[in-house]
N, C-alpha and C positions, 0 to 999 in steps of 0.2 A: 824174118825174112830170109829169104833165099840167096844163098852166096852165088856169086858170077864169076865166069872163069877169069876176067880181067883184073878181079880185085883181090884174088889170090897172090900172086906174085907180087902185087905192087904194096901190099900191107908190111909195114915196117915194125920190129920189134922195140920196144922201150925197154923199161928196167924189170918188166915182169913178164912172164908167158902169157900170150892171149890165146883164147879159144873163141873160134868163131862157130857161130851156130848155123846150121843149114836148115834149122827145122825139124820137128820130130825129136829124134835123138842122134842125128848125125852131127858132128862138130870135126872142125878142123882145129888142131894143137899147133901154135906156133911158138916152138923154144925160145930161150935167150939167144942161143947161137944160130937160129935162123931156119932150123931144120923143121919141116911141116909134118904132120902125119894125122891121117884120118883115126876118128874114134867113134865108135857106135855104143849108145849107152843101151842098157837093158836091165832086166830084173830077173835074178835067178828064182828057182823054185822056192826057195826059204824067204822068198820076199826082200831080199838085200839088192840094192843097187850095185852094177859092176860096168866096166867096159870093155871093149874089144877093139884092139887095132886091127885097122883094115889095109893098113900100109902106108908108104910115105909119098906124099906128093913132091914130084908131078909123076912117079912110077905108077901110081894109082890116081887118074884123073877124076874131075869133079863126077861125070858122068857115071863112071864105073862105082864109085864110092856110094851114089844114089841107089 
């Protein structure tokens, strides 16, 4: 399910970090202290999974992250 701009700032953090998926490999990681960062999952040439940080929300908007 794709994320909507309105639900990103409204999401509250509980006792564990939260990963909100936007579909495919893009996700928003919300840490315990409330910081939000965009992460993109990809597969390296050796077949292992990895993630790349695209920046923090709201500096990098949902539109730019997509």
